[in-house]
N, C-alpha and C positions, 0 to 999 in steps of 0.2 A: 640865140633862141631860148626863150623862157619855157621851161617845162613845169608841169604840175609836180608838186612835191608831196608824196603820200607816205604817211607812216602807218603801216599796217597795225591792227589792234594787237597782234602778238608782240610786235616790237614795242608798242606802248606799254604792254604788260612787262616786258623785259626791263624797260626803263624804270617803271614804278617799283618793281621788285629790287633792282639794284640800288635805287635811291633809298628805299626803306632799309635795306641791309646796311648800307653805309651810314645812314642816319642813326641806326641802332648802335653802331660802333662809336660814334662821336657826334655830338650836336653840330649841325651845319655841314657835316661831311657829305651828306646827301646832296645839298645844294652845290657843294664843290664838285661833286661828280657830274652834275648836269652841265656845268660850264664847258668842259671839253666836248660833251655831246653836242652842244649848240655850235661850237667851233667846227666840229666834224660835219654837222648838217650844213653849215654855211659853205664849207669847202666843197662838199659834194654838189651843192647847187651851183657854185661858181665854176667848178672844174670837174664835171661828172665823169669825163673819160680818162682822167689822169691815172687813177689806180688801175692796175691790170685786172683782168677778169680772173677770178679764183676758181669758180665752179659754175658750170652751166650758165654763163653770162652774168654771174653775180660778182660784184666788185666789193672790195673791203677797204675801210679806212680805220686805222688804229687810233684809239684815243690817247691823248697825252696824259701821263701820270697814273691812269687807271688801266688795269689789264682787260680792257674791253675793246671790241671792234664793232663798227657799224657795217652791216652787210646790206647791199642794195642792188636792185636791178634797174637798168637804164633802157628805155626804149625811145622811140621818136618823139613822143609827146609827154612822157612823165618819168619821174624817178620814184621808185617804190622802195622804201626801207622795209626789209623783211625781218631783220633781227638786230638787236643790240646785245651782243653775246660775249660772255666771259671767254677770254682767249684759251683758258685751260679746259674748258668743257668739251665734251665730245662733239665734233662738228656735224655729226649726223642730225643733231637737234635743229640747227639752223638750216641745214641742207634739206631737211624734210619740208621746209616752208617754200622751197623753190617751186613755182608753178610747173605742172607737167609739160606744158607746151614749150619750155625752154630747152634748147639743144644741150 
């Protein structure tokens, strides 16, 4: 079953901020950061149910090499990326993005 793949604006902002931070550390490191994000997005689309639910029906995929995770919600017809979040940050930041109608 093919589901729509939606990246919420907040998650796009997360990506842009992290890419910019890494690019400021070293030229092309921002592009290197995006590569495992693309791999994670592909994995999520191919096998969305593999990662266990972490919080209120939200699942997590860890990135290779970088200390970030992709948090997403899965329902019958779409996958919604809620956050691309640094693993050391307070999880309440991404948890606040979970829709209220999630158990």
